[in-house]
The first five atom37 places (N, CA, C, CB, O) and aatype in JSON, in Angstrom:
{
  "aatype": [12, 12, 2, 10, 3, 14, 9, 2, 8, 0, 17, 16, 10, 10, 8, 14, 11, 19, 5, 19, 9, 0, 5, 6, 1, 13, 1, 0, 7, 8, 8, 0, 3, 0, 19, 6, 0, 16, 10, 11, 6, 10, 0, 15, 16, 19, 1, 0, 10, 19, 10, 5, 1, 7, 7, 14, 6, 10, 3, 7, 19, 15, 10, 12, 5, 16, 0, 13, 15, 14, 11, 2, 14, 9, 9, 19, 10, 0, 3, 10, 15, 16, 5, 15, 7, 1, 3, 12, 5, 1, 7, 18, 12, 3, 10, 13, 0, 7, 0, 12, 0, 0, 19, 1, 2, 14, 11, 0, 8, 7, 2, 9, 19, 9, 10, 14, 6, 1, 0, 10, 8, 10, 10, 13, 10, 0, 15, 16, 10, 17, 18, 16, 10, 3, 6, 1, 14],
  "atom_mask": [
    [1, 1, 1, 1, 1],
    [1, 1, 1, 1, 1],
    [1, 1, 1, 1, 1],
    [1, 1, 1, 1, 1],
    [1, 1, 1, 1, 1],
    [1, 1, 1, 1, 1],
    [1, 1, 1, 1, 1],
    [1, 1, 1, 1, 1],
    [1, 1, 1, 1, 1],
    [1, 1, 1, 1, 1],
    [1, 1, 1, 1, 1],
    [1, 1, 1, 1, 1],
    [1, 1, 1, 1, 1],
    [1, 1, 1, 1, 1],
    [1, 1, 1, 1, 1],
    [1, 1, 1, 1, 1],
    [1, 1, 1, 1, 1],
    [1, 1, 1, 1, 1],
    [1, 1, 1, 1, 1],
    [1, 1, 1, 1, 1],
    [1, 1, 1, 1, 1],
    [1, 1, 1, 1, 1],
    [1, 1, 1, 1, 1],
    [1, 1, 1, 1, 1],
    [1, 1, 1, 1, 1],
    [1, 1, 1, 1, 1],
    [1, 1, 1, 1, 1],
    [1, 1, 1, 1, 1],
    [1, 1, 1, 0, 1],
    [1, 1, 1, 1, 1],
    [1, 1, 1, 1, 1],
    [1, 1, 1, 1, 1],
    [1, 1, 1, 1, 1],
    [1, 1, 1, 1, 1],
    [1, 1, 1, 1, 1],
    [1, 1, 1, 1, 1],
    [1, 1, 1, 1, 1],
    [1, 1, 1, 1, 1],
    [1, 1, 1, 1, 1],
    [1, 1, 1, 1, 1],
    [1, 1, 1, 1, 1],
    [1, 1, 1, 1, 1],
    [1, 1, 1, 1, 1],
    [1, 1, 1, 1, 1],
    [1, 1, 1, 1, 1],
    [1, 1, 1, 1, 1],
    [1, 1, 1, 1, 1],
    [1, 1, 1, 1, 1],
    [1, 1, 1, 1, 1],
    [1, 1, 1, 1, 1],
    [1, 1, 1, 1, 1],
    [1, 1, 1, 1, 1],
    [1, 1, 1, 1, 1],
    [1, 1, 1, 0, 1],
    [1, 1, 1, 0, 1],
    [1, 1, 1, 1, 1],
    [1, 1, 1, 1, 1],
    [1, 1, 1, 1, 1],
    [1, 1, 1, 1, 1],
    [1, 1, 1, 0, 1],
    [1, 1, 1, 1, 1],
    [1, 1, 1, 1, 1],
    [1, 1, 1, 1, 1],
    [1, 1, 1, 1, 1],
    [1, 1, 1, 1, 1],
    [1, 1, 1, 1, 1],
    [1, 1, 1, 1, 1],
    [1, 1, 1, 1, 1],
    [1, 1, 1, 1, 1],
    [1, 1, 1, 1, 1],
    [1, 1, 1, 1, 1],
    [1, 1, 1, 1, 1],
    [1, 1, 1, 1, 1],
    [1, 1, 1, 1, 1],
    [1, 1, 1, 1, 1],
    [1, 1, 1, 1, 1],
    [1, 1, 1, 1, 1],
    [1, 1, 1, 1, 1],
    [1, 1, 1, 1, 1],
    [1, 1, 1, 1, 1],
    [1, 1, 1, 1, 1],
    [1, 1, 1, 1, 1],
    [1, 1, 1, 1, 1],
    [1, 1, 1, 1, 1],
    [1, 1, 1, 0, 1],
    [1, 1, 1, 1, 1],
    [1, 1, 1, 1, 1],
    [1, 1, 1, 1, 1],
    [1, 1, 1, 1, 1],
    [1, 1, 1, 1, 1],
    [1, 1, 1, 0, 1],
    [1, 1, 1, 1, 1],
    [1, 1, 1, 1, 1],
    [1, 1, 1, 1, 1],
    [1, 1, 1, 1, 1],
    [1, 1, 1, 1, 1],
    [1, 1, 1, 1, 1],
    [1, 1, 1, 0, 1],
    [1, 1, 1, 1, 1],
    [1, 1, 1, 1, 1],
    [1, 1, 1, 1, 1],
    [1, 1, 1, 1, 1],
    [1, 1, 1, 1, 1],
    [1, 1, 1, 1, 1],
    [1, 1, 1, 1, 1],
    [1, 1, 1, 1, 1],
    [1, 1, 1, 1, 1],
    [1, 1, 1, 1, 1],
    [1, 1, 1, 1, 1],
    [1, 1, 1, 0, 1],
    [1, 1, 1, 1, 1],
    [1, 1, 1, 1, 1],
    [1, 1, 1, 1, 1],
    [1, 1, 1, 1, 1],
    [1, 1, 1, 1, 1],
    [1, 1, 1, 1, 1],
    [1, 1, 1, 1, 1],
    [1, 1, 1, 1, 1],
    [1, 1, 1, 1, 1],
    [1, 1, 1, 1, 1],
    [1, 1, 1, 1, 1],
    [1, 1, 1, 1, 1],
    [1, 1, 1, 1, 1],
    [1, 1, 1, 1, 1],
    [1, 1, 1, 1, 1],
    [1, 1, 1, 1, 1],
    [1, 1, 1, 1, 1],
    [1, 1, 1, 1, 1],
    [1, 1, 1, 1, 1],
    [1, 1, 1, 1, 1],
    [1, 1, 1, 1, 1],
    [1, 1, 1, 1, 1],
    [1, 1, 1, 1, 1],
    [1, 1, 1, 1, 1],
    [1, 1, 1, 1, 1],
    [1, 1, 1, 1, 1],
    [1, 1, 1, 1, 1]
  ],
  "atom_positions": [
    [[0.99, -1.06, -0.48], [0.25, -0.29, -0.33], [1.28, 0.98, -0.32], [-0.62, -0.62, 0.75], [2.48, 0.88, -0.09]],
    [[0.55, 2.23, -0.61], [1.3, 3.52, -1.2], [0.93, 4.06, 0.54], [0.44, 4.59, -2.99], [-0.1, 4.18, 1.21]],
    [[2.77, 4.34, 0.81], [2.43, 5.28, 2.25], [1.42, 7.47, 1.72], [4.9, 5.58, 3.24], [1.77, 8.4, 0.99]],
    [[0.51, 7.3, 2.42], [0.36, 8.95, 2.0], [0.18, 10.14, 3.25], [-1.11, 9.1, 1.02], [-0.17, 11.29, 3.49]],
    [[0.62, 9.06, 3.74], [1.53, 10.48, 4.74], [1.57, 11.96, 4.41], [3.15, 10.28, 4.73], [0.35, 12.07, 4.51]],
    [[1.76, 12.57, 4.26], [2.3, 14.07, 3.65], [3.73, 14.45, 4.21], [1.21, 15.41, 4.12], [4.78, 14.85, 3.72]],
    [[3.36, 14.19, 5.22], [4.94, 14.92, 5.53], [6.04, 13.4, 5.52], [4.97, 15.94, 7.58], [7.25, 13.54, 5.37]],
    [[5.68, 12.6, 5.63], [6.59, 12.11, 4.66], [7.21, 11.66, 3.94], [6.83, 12.04, 4.57], [8.28, 11.07, 3.89]],
    [[5.46, 12.39, 2.44], [5.81, 12.44, 1.21], [7.42, 13.67, 0.68], [4.28, 12.84, 0.59], [8.38, 13.77, -0.09]],
    [[6.45, 14.52, 2.12], [7.01, 15.91, 1.85], [8.59, 15.69, 1.8], [6.55, 17.06, 3.07], [9.21, 16.3, 0.93]],
    [[9.24, 14.93, 2.6], [10.46, 14.92, 2.76], [11.42, 14.04, 1.48], [10.54, 14.39, 4.17], [12.64, 13.99, 1.32]],
    [[10.2, 13.34, 0.62], [10.97, 13.56, -0.87], [11.34, 14.5, -2.18], [10.55, 12.91, -1.38], [12.02, 14.44, -3.2]],
    [[10.53, 15.32, -1.54], [10.55, 16.62, -2.52], [11.58, 17.33, -1.79], [9.04, 17.58, -2.71], [12.2, 17.83, -2.72]],
    [[12.13, 17.67, -0.8], [12.75, 18.58, -0.37], [14.74, 18.07, -1.32], [12.41, 18.54, 1.63], [15.15, 17.03, -1.83]],
    [[15.32, 19.35, -1.14], [16.66, 18.95, -1.52], [17.33, 17.87, -0.71], [17.48, 20.09, -1.48], [16.47, 17.52, 0.1]],
    [[18.77, 16.92, -0.44], [18.74, 15.84, -0.08], [19.54, 16.58, 0.83], [19.02, 14.63, -0.87], [19.64, 15.92, 1.86]],
    [[20.48, 18.24, 0.96], [20.53, 18.07, 1.84], [19.94, 18.41, 3.18], [21.19, 18.14, 1.67], [20.21, 18.16, 4.36]],
    [[18.98, 19.09, 2.49], [18.35, 19.45, 3.67], [17.91, 17.66, 4.44], [16.85, 20.65, 3.18], [18.22, 17.29, 5.57]],
    [[17.41, 17.14, 3.77], [16.68, 15.73, 4.09], [17.68, 15.61, 5.27], [16.69, 14.3, 2.75], [17.41, 15.83, 6.45]],
    [[19.41, 15.08, 4.55], [20.59, 14.88, 5.89], [20.33, 15.6, 6.94], [22.07, 15.3, 5.62], [19.54, 15.0, 7.67]],
    [[20.83, 17.21, 7.59], [20.77, 17.68, 8.03], [19.19, 18.08, 8.93], [21.45, 18.11, 7.39], [19.11, 18.16, 10.16]],
    [[18.28, 18.26, 8.13], [16.86, 18.76, 8.98], [15.52, 17.06, 9.74], [15.72, 19.99, 7.26], [14.65, 16.8, 10.57]],
    [[16.54, 16.35, 8.35], [15.0, 15.26, 9.3], [15.44, 14.85, 10.29], [14.3, 13.73, 8.65], [14.77, 15.59, 11.0]],
    [[16.01, 14.29, 10.98], [16.34, 13.8, 12.4], [15.99, 14.69, 13.37], [17.73, 13.53, 12.6], [15.49, 14.43, 14.46]],
    [[16.35, 15.97, 12.82], [16.43, 16.9, 14.36], [14.64, 17.67, 13.99], [18.33, 18.6, 14.42], [14.21, 18.62, 14.63]],
    [[13.83, 16.96, 12.84], [12.47, 16.95, 12.68], [11.87, 16.73, 13.67], [12.05, 16.22, 11.89], [11.46, 17.45, 14.59]],
    [[11.81, 15.1, 13.32], [10.98, 13.71, 13.28], [11.67, 14.16, 15.23], [11.69, 11.77, 11.87], [11.16, 15.27, 15.36]],
    [[12.12, 14.0, 16.01], [13.04, 14.38, 17.23], [11.91, 15.79, 17.54], [15.1, 14.8, 16.75], [11.95, 16.17, 18.71]],
    [[11.18, 16.39, 16.84], [10.68, 17.68, 17.42], [11.59, 19.05, 17.86], [0.0, 0.0, 0.0], [11.41, 19.94, 18.69]],
    [[12.24, 18.87, 17.26], [13.12, 20.69, 16.82], [12.97, 20.7, 16.02], [14.55, 21.26, 16.82], [13.74, 20.26, 15.17]],
    [[11.56, 21.38, 15.74], [11.34, 22.16, 14.58], [12.61, 22.88, 14.1], [10.25, 23.13, 14.85], [13.61, 22.48, 13.51]],
    [[11.98, 24.77, 14.82], [13.08, 25.63, 14.79], [14.51, 25.0, 14.68], [12.99, 26.41, 15.94], [15.21, 25.46, 13.77]],
    [[15.2, 23.76, 15.67], [16.76, 23.54, 14.98], [16.6, 23.36, 13.74], [17.64, 22.32, 15.43], [17.28, 24.11, 13.04]],
    [[15.5, 22.13, 12.86], [15.94, 21.98, 12.28], [15.95, 22.66, 10.79], [15.83, 21.16, 12.58], [16.45, 22.21, 9.75]],
    [[15.03, 24.26, 11.08], [15.81, 24.7, 10.17], [16.82, 25.4, 10.05], [15.35, 25.06, 9.65], [17.62, 25.56, 9.14]],
    [[16.67, 26.05, 11.61], [18.31, 27.28, 11.91], [19.47, 26.23, 11.42], [18.78, 27.88, 14.17], [19.85, 26.5, 10.28]],
    [[19.92, 25.45, 11.82], [20.68, 24.3, 10.98], [20.81, 24.24, 9.83], [20.32, 23.24, 11.07], [21.93, 24.68, 9.55]],
    [[19.95, 23.72, 8.37], [19.52, 23.99, 7.25], [20.63, 25.28, 7.04], [17.86, 24.21, 7.22], [21.86, 25.33, 7.01]],
    [[19.43, 26.41, 6.9], [20.13, 27.22, 7.08], [21.45, 28.13, 7.25], [19.83, 27.13, 7.35], [21.95, 28.96, 6.5]],
    [[21.83, 27.64, 8.53], [23.18, 28.11, 8.84], [24.59, 27.04, 7.87], [23.25, 27.94, 10.77], [25.74, 27.38, 7.61]],
    [[23.88, 25.77, 7.57], [24.24, 24.92, 6.11], [24.5, 25.65, 5.24], [23.25, 24.09, 5.47], [25.65, 25.95, 4.95]],
    [[23.25, 26.17, 4.52], [23.09, 27.09, 3.21], [24.19, 28.3, 3.58], [21.29, 27.75, 2.98], [25.02, 28.41, 2.68]],
    [[24.35, 29.06, 4.46], [25.62, 29.8, 4.77], [26.48, 29.91, 4.42], [26.04, 29.75, 5.42], [27.03, 30.76, 3.71]],
    [[27.01, 28.34, 5.25], [28.38, 27.86, 5.23], [28.93, 27.43, 3.43], [28.36, 26.38, 6.37], [29.92, 27.83, 2.81]],
    [[27.82, 26.48, 2.99], [27.81, 26.36, 1.34], [28.49, 27.54, 0.62], [26.25, 26.31, 0.74], [29.53, 27.5, -0.05]],
    [[27.71, 28.57, 0.89], [28.08, 30.4, 0.01], [29.03, 30.13, 0.22], [27.69, 32.12, 0.46], [29.83, 29.44, -0.41]],
    [[29.17, 31.04, 1.92], [31.39, 30.97, 1.88], [31.77, 30.31, 1.6], [32.46, 30.93, 2.87], [32.89, 30.52, 1.14]],
    [[31.36, 29.16, 1.57], [32.68, 28.44, 0.58], [32.73, 28.59, -0.85], [32.72, 26.87, 0.66], [33.74, 28.23, -1.45]],
    [[31.73, 29.09, -1.45], [31.91, 28.89, -2.63], [32.72, 31.13, -2.92], [30.0, 28.1, -3.45], [33.62, 31.67, -3.57]],
    [[31.74, 31.52, -2.05], [32.29, 32.71, -2.31], [34.18, 33.32, -2.16], [31.38, 33.4, -1.41], [34.87, 34.16, -2.75]],
    [[34.42, 32.25, -0.97], [36.09, 32.7, -0.25], [36.84, 31.91, -1.38], [36.6, 31.96, 1.73], [37.94, 32.29, -1.77]],
    [[36.04, 30.5, -2.04], [36.94, 29.7, -3.28], [37.68, 30.94, -4.84], [35.41, 28.3, -4.13], [38.65, 31.11, -5.58]],
    [[36.37, 31.43, -4.5], [36.52, 33.2, -5.77], [37.04, 34.24, -5.12], [34.88, 34.09, -6.38], [36.37, 35.26, -5.31]],
    [[37.93, 34.4, -4.47], [38.5, 35.17, -3.7], [37.64, 36.55, -3.34], [0.0, 0.0, 0.0], [37.91, 37.72, -3.56]],
    [[36.58, 35.98, -2.75], [35.8, 37.19, -1.93], [36.23, 37.0, -0.38], [0.0, 0.0, 0.0], [36.92, 36.24, 0.3]],
    [[35.46, 38.09, -0.24], [35.41, 38.3, 1.41], [34.51, 37.22, 2.54], [34.7, 39.85, 1.59], [33.32, 36.99, 2.31]],
    [[35.02, 36.78, 3.41], [34.52, 36.79, 4.3], [33.8, 36.95, 4.92], [34.7, 36.91, 4.52], [34.2, 37.52, 5.93]],
    [[31.73, 36.55, 4.91], [31.04, 37.37, 5.68], [30.03, 36.35, 5.94], [30.62, 38.73, 5.1], [30.42, 35.18, 5.89]],
    [[28.65, 36.61, 6.24], [27.76, 35.91, 7.57], [26.71, 36.76, 6.72], [28.13, 36.29, 9.66], [26.93, 37.66, 5.9]],
    [[25.58, 36.24, 7.13], [24.4, 36.62, 7.35], [24.27, 37.37, 5.58], [0.0, 0.0, 0.0], [25.05, 37.32, 4.63]],
    [[23.13, 37.93, 5.72], [22.31, 39.49, 5.15], [23.94, 39.64, 4.2], [21.79, 41.3, 6.89], [23.93, 39.32, 3.01]],
    [[25.01, 40.04, 4.75], [25.76, 40.62, 3.91], [26.86, 39.46, 3.28], [26.37, 41.82, 4.65], [27.85, 39.97, 2.75]],
    [[26.82, 38.42, 3.28], [27.12, 37.31, 2.91], [26.6, 36.76, 1.4], [26.72, 36.59, 3.95], [27.29, 36.45, 0.43]],
    [[25.39, 36.76, 1.54], [24.53, 36.53, 0.27], [24.37, 37.91, -0.43], [23.02, 35.87, 0.64], [24.6, 37.92, -1.63]],
    [[23.89, 39.43, 0.32], [24.5, 39.95, -0.74], [25.73, 40.62, -1.52], [24.0, 40.36, -0.79], [25.73, 41.49, -2.39]],
    [[26.64, 40.01, -0.97], [28.04, 40.37, -1.88], [27.58, 38.95, -2.8], [30.03, 40.34, -0.84], [27.28, 39.2, -3.97]],
    [[27.51, 37.67, -2.43], [27.96, 36.36, -2.94], [26.89, 37.2, -4.32], [27.49, 34.47, -1.89], [27.52, 38.05, -4.94]],
    [[25.8, 37.06, -4.65], [24.73, 36.65, -5.17], [24.39, 39.04, -6.27], [23.32, 35.7, -3.32], [23.65, 39.53, -7.12]],
    [[25.32, 39.41, -5.53], [25.04, 40.9, -6.38], [24.52, 41.47, -7.81], [26.13, 41.42, -6.46], [25.1, 41.21, -8.86]],
    [[23.49, 42.16, -7.74], [23.03, 42.0, -9.64], [24.76, 42.69, -10.14], [21.03, 43.59, -10.43], [25.49, 42.16, -10.97]],
    [[24.98, 43.58, -9.58], [26.21, 44.67, -10.19], [27.43, 43.64, -10.36], [26.72, 46.17, -8.93], [27.78, 43.2, -11.45]],
    [[28.16, 43.25, -8.85], [28.67, 42.72, -8.8], [29.12, 41.05, -8.52], [28.76, 43.39, -8.56], [30.03, 40.66, -7.79]],
    [[28.33, 40.36, -9.21], [28.69, 38.59, -7.9], [29.81, 38.0, -8.25], [27.47, 36.97, -8.01], [30.63, 37.96, -9.17]],
    [[29.58, 37.56, -7.21], [30.99, 36.37, -6.61], [30.34, 35.04, -7.02], [31.4, 36.3, -4.49], [31.16, 34.14, -7.17]],
    [[28.89, 34.64, -7.28], [28.15, 33.92, -7.88], [26.95, 34.08, -9.11], [27.81, 33.52, -6.98], [25.94, 34.36, -8.47]],
    [[26.8, 34.06, -9.74], [26.6, 34.11, -10.77], [24.88, 32.85, -10.82], [28.18, 33.8, -11.54], [25.01, 31.62, -10.82]],
    [[23.8, 33.38, -10.84], [22.64, 32.53, -10.79], [21.88, 32.68, -11.84], [21.88, 32.69, -9.72], [20.89, 31.97, -11.67]],
    [[21.81, 33.37, -13.07], [21.44, 33.58, -14.02], [21.98, 33.73, -15.47], [21.02, 34.23, -13.68], [22.61, 32.71, -15.77]],
    [[21.96, 34.51, -16.33], [22.19, 34.42, -17.16], [22.16, 36.48, -17.37], [21.32, 33.21, -17.8], [21.05, 37.0, -17.43]],
    [[23.39, 37.37, -17.46], [22.85, 38.69, -16.34], [23.39, 39.24, -18.33], [24.16, 39.42, -14.04], [23.44, 40.45, -18.59]],
    [[23.54, 38.74, -18.87], [23.58, 39.41, -20.43], [22.1, 40.05, -20.71], [23.92, 38.1, -21.75], [21.92, 40.81, -21.66]],
    [[21.17, 39.73, -19.89], [19.49, 39.7, -20.35], [19.27, 40.82, -18.56], [18.38, 37.28, -20.48], [19.98, 40.87, -17.55]],
    [[17.82, 41.61, -18.99], [16.89, 42.0, -17.91], [16.18, 41.21, -17.07], [16.07, 42.63, -18.33], [15.89, 41.54, -15.92]],
    [[15.87, 40.15, -17.6], [15.03, 39.01, -16.92], [16.4, 38.37, -16.08], [14.11, 37.76, -18.21], [16.29, 38.2, -14.86]],
    [[17.5, 38.07, -16.66], [18.56, 37.64, -15.94], [19.4, 38.41, -14.44], [0.0, 0.0, 0.0], [19.89, 37.84, -13.46]],
    [[19.34, 39.29, -14.63], [19.41, 40.64, -13.45], [18.39, 40.21, -12.93], [19.29, 42.37, -13.84], [18.41, 39.33, -12.07]],
    [[17.11, 40.9, -13.48], [16.43, 40.28, -12.01], [16.53, 38.89, -11.32], [15.06, 40.32, -12.14], [16.79, 38.38, -10.23]],
    [[16.18, 38.6, -12.58], [16.16, 36.75, -11.53], [17.31, 37.16, -10.26], [17.14, 34.76, -12.87], [16.76, 37.22, -9.16]],
    [[18.9, 37.46, -10.24], [20.02, 37.89, -9.95], [19.24, 38.31, -8.96], [20.9, 38.69, -10.79], [18.54, 37.72, -8.13]],
    [[19.49, 39.51, -9.2], [18.3, 40.41, -7.86], [17.37, 39.31, -6.78], [16.69, 41.49, -8.93], [17.57, 38.79, -5.69]],
    [[16.5, 39.33, -7.57], [15.17, 38.1, -6.61], [16.08, 37.05, -5.65], [0.0, 0.0, 0.0], [16.16, 36.74, -4.46]],
    [[16.53, 36.81, -6.59], [16.81, 34.93, -5.21], [18.03, 36.18, -4.55], [18.05, 32.31, -6.33], [17.93, 36.37, -3.34]],
    [[18.68, 36.67, -4.99], [20.25, 37.52, -3.7], [19.04, 38.72, -2.75], [22.23, 39.12, -5.19], [19.54, 39.43, -1.87]],
    [[17.5, 38.83, -3.04], [17.04, 38.94, -1.46], [16.3, 38.62, -0.9], [16.85, 39.71, -1.01], [15.73, 39.04, 0.11]],
    [[16.14, 37.09, -2.03], [15.66, 35.89, -1.17], [16.65, 35.41, -0.48], [15.09, 34.78, -1.9], [16.28, 35.59, 0.68]],
    [[17.75, 34.89, -0.44], [19.48, 34.5, 0.51], [18.97, 35.14, 1.56], [21.33, 35.28, -0.05], [18.75, 34.75, 2.7]],
    [[18.82, 36.06, 1.09], [19.47, 37.68, 2.07], [18.28, 38.07, 3.39], [19.46, 39.57, 0.64], [18.56, 38.67, 4.43]],
    [[17.14, 37.63, 3.04], [15.68, 37.0, 3.37], [15.82, 36.26, 4.07], [0.0, 0.0, 0.0], [15.58, 36.57, 5.24]],
    [[16.2, 35.12, 3.84], [15.95, 33.7, 4.56], [17.0, 33.9, 6.1], [16.59, 32.12, 3.31], [16.67, 33.66, 7.26]],
    [[18.85, 34.63, 5.34], [19.65, 34.44, 6.66], [18.4, 35.88, 7.77], [22.03, 35.04, 6.27], [18.31, 35.79, 9.0]],
    [[17.7, 36.9, 7.04], [17.88, 37.97, 8.49], [16.12, 37.56, 8.96], [18.29, 40.34, 7.99], [15.66, 37.66, 10.1]],
    [[15.46, 37.15, 7.86], [13.85, 36.53, 8.86], [13.54, 35.4, 9.09], [12.51, 36.75, 8.36], [12.47, 35.22, 9.65]],
    [[14.37, 34.24, 8.73], [14.5, 33.09, 9.11], [15.68, 32.52, 10.11], [14.48, 32.57, 8.03], [15.37, 32.19, 11.26]],
    [[16.89, 32.42, 9.7], [17.66, 32.19, 10.22], [18.38, 33.26, 11.11], [18.16, 31.66, 9.45], [18.96, 32.59, 11.96]],
    [[18.52, 34.02, 11.24], [18.92, 34.93, 12.3], [17.72, 34.76, 13.96], [18.82, 36.68, 11.41], [18.19, 34.63, 15.09]],
    [[16.15, 34.8, 13.66], [15.7, 35.04, 15.25], [15.75, 33.57, 16.03], [13.96, 35.72, 15.35], [15.49, 33.37, 17.22]],
    [[16.32, 32.19, 14.58], [16.02, 31.12, 15.86], [17.5, 31.2, 16.14], [15.28, 29.31, 15.51], [17.8, 30.14, 16.68]],
    [[18.59, 31.98, 16.03], [20.06, 31.52, 16.05], [20.23, 32.82, 17.59], [21.23, 31.87, 14.06], [21.16, 32.92, 18.4]],
    [[19.17, 33.5, 17.51], [19.25, 35.2, 18.99], [17.96, 34.26, 19.74], [18.46, 37.81, 18.18], [17.51, 34.67, 20.8]],
    [[17.58, 33.39, 19.31], [16.19, 33.13, 20.49], [15.91, 31.76, 20.54], [0.0, 0.0, 0.0], [16.54, 31.11, 19.71]],
    [[14.86, 30.9, 21.53], [14.7, 29.81, 21.64], [13.24, 30.12, 21.02], [15.02, 29.18, 23.01], [12.28, 30.44, 21.71]],
    [[13.22, 30.02, 20.09], [12.15, 30.05, 19.38], [11.41, 28.36, 19.17], [12.64, 30.8, 18.03], [12.13, 27.36, 19.13]],
    [[9.2, 28.28, 19.02], [8.78, 26.87, 18.81], [8.36, 27.17, 17.68], [7.8, 26.14, 19.71], [8.59, 28.32, 17.3]],
    [[7.71, 26.35, 16.88], [7.92, 27.02, 15.7], [7.02, 25.04, 15.1], [10.13, 27.78, 15.24], [7.63, 24.0, 14.84]],
    [[5.39, 25.3, 15.1], [4.95, 24.34, 14.15], [5.8, 22.93, 13.2], [4.49, 25.27, 13.27], [6.74, 22.91, 12.4]],
    [[5.18, 22.17, 13.62], [5.46, 21.19, 12.41], [5.47, 21.77, 10.66], [4.19, 20.05, 12.57], [6.42, 21.76, 9.88]],
    [[3.75, 22.35, 10.39], [3.55, 22.49, 8.82], [4.61, 23.48, 9.19], [1.93, 22.98, 7.94], [5.59, 22.99, 8.63]],
    [[5.21, 25.05, 10.06], [5.77, 26.12, 9.4], [7.58, 25.63, 9.32], [5.34, 27.67, 10.35], [8.51, 26.2, 8.76]],
    [[7.55, 24.39, 10.11], [9.02, 24.64, 9.67], [8.94, 24.07, 8.96], [10.14, 24.46, 10.28], [9.49, 24.72, 8.08]],
    [[8.49, 22.77, 8.34], [8.77, 22.65, 6.59], [8.01, 23.45, 5.0], [8.41, 21.1, 6.38], [7.89, 23.08, 3.84]],
    [[7.7, 24.43, 5.62], [7.56, 26.12, 4.5], [9.05, 26.21, 4.25], [6.86, 28.03, 5.48], [9.86, 25.9, 3.37]],
    [[9.03, 26.91, 5.76], [10.8, 26.84, 5.71], [11.86, 26.05, 5.14], [11.24, 26.68, 6.76], [12.8, 26.52, 4.5]],
    [[11.61, 24.59, 5.44], [12.5, 24.04, 5.02], [12.27, 23.63, 3.4], [12.72, 23.04, 5.94], [13.39, 23.45, 2.93]],
    [[11.5, 23.48, 2.64], [10.91, 23.97, 1.25], [11.56, 25.42, 0.76], [9.18, 24.15, 1.41], [12.03, 25.59, -0.36]],
    [[11.51, 26.51, 1.87], [12.01, 27.95, 0.87], [14.16, 27.79, 1.13], [11.0, 30.17, 2.02], [14.91, 28.51, 0.47]],
    [[14.72, 26.7, 2.2], [15.35, 26.4, 1.69], [16.13, 25.71, 0.31], [15.24, 26.32, 2.27], [16.9, 26.11, -0.58]],
    [[15.41, 24.34, 0.72], [15.12, 23.59, -0.35], [15.57, 24.23, -1.83], [13.67, 23.36, -0.25], [16.51, 23.87, -2.54]],
    [[14.42, 25.49, -2.1], [14.59, 25.98, -3.28], [15.7, 26.53, -3.42], [13.76, 26.7, -3.62], [16.3, 26.37, -4.49]],
    [[16.29, 27.36, -2.33], [17.44, 27.77, -2.77], [18.26, 27.19, -2.9], [17.82, 28.44, -2.37], [19.02, 27.52, -3.8]],
    [[18.65, 25.74, -1.91], [20.04, 24.85, -2.3], [19.95, 24.61, -4.06], [20.02, 23.04, -1.34], [20.95, 24.85, -4.73]],
    [[18.93, 24.23, -4.57], [17.98, 24.0, -5.67], [18.98, 25.18, -6.64], [16.02, 24.39, -5.25], [20.02, 24.8, -7.15]],
    [[18.59, 26.37, -6.76], [18.77, 26.61, -7.44], [20.47, 27.21, -7.61], [17.73, 27.08, -7.55], [20.99, 27.61, -8.66]],
    [[21.02, 27.14, -6.43], [22.73, 26.89, -5.77], [23.06, 26.5, -7.03], [23.19, 25.58, -4.37], [23.7, 26.97, -7.98]],
    [[22.16, 25.01, -6.66], [22.83, 23.8, -7.46], [23.17, 24.05, -9.33], [21.6, 22.4, -7.24], [24.11, 23.8, -10.09]],
    [[21.75, 24.7, -9.46], [21.89, 24.42, -11.07], [22.23, 25.94, -11.91], [20.22, 23.69, -11.72], [21.96, 26.19, -13.08]],
    [[22.96, 26.94, -10.81], [23.73, 27.75, -11.94], [23.74, 28.19, -12.66], [24.22, 27.65, -12.39], [22.65, 28.75, -12.57]],
    [[24.03, 28.41, -13.29], [25.01, 28.08, -15.02], [26.64, 27.91, -15.06], [24.84, 29.61, -16.2], [27.22, 27.71, -16.13]]
  ]
}
């Protein structure tokens, strides 16, 4: 019989890194920690790419704004020769930076409890960002 449990099915849709980092924490009831750990690892991955390319050692919002800057990106996510590509670069820069400011930072600086459904929403955001990073040109 097919497993129709939506939470178990959701894990199959998430980026493999999100699964590895978050799944056990989530299943143990540590929902906020699952989200925070996933976003910390995403930031570490972006930081490593920036440092490999000679960029500065930064964290959080400033890291994401520097890494994905539409004017002088260290990590290119779209075709910057087109307006659409530049708009995508800017949009993803904002999403990466927003995830650090609005999601990771509050969890890192406080003991926050979130519902499992909300944690999954945020893990899907992290998953989308990770796939975007993987699929860069």
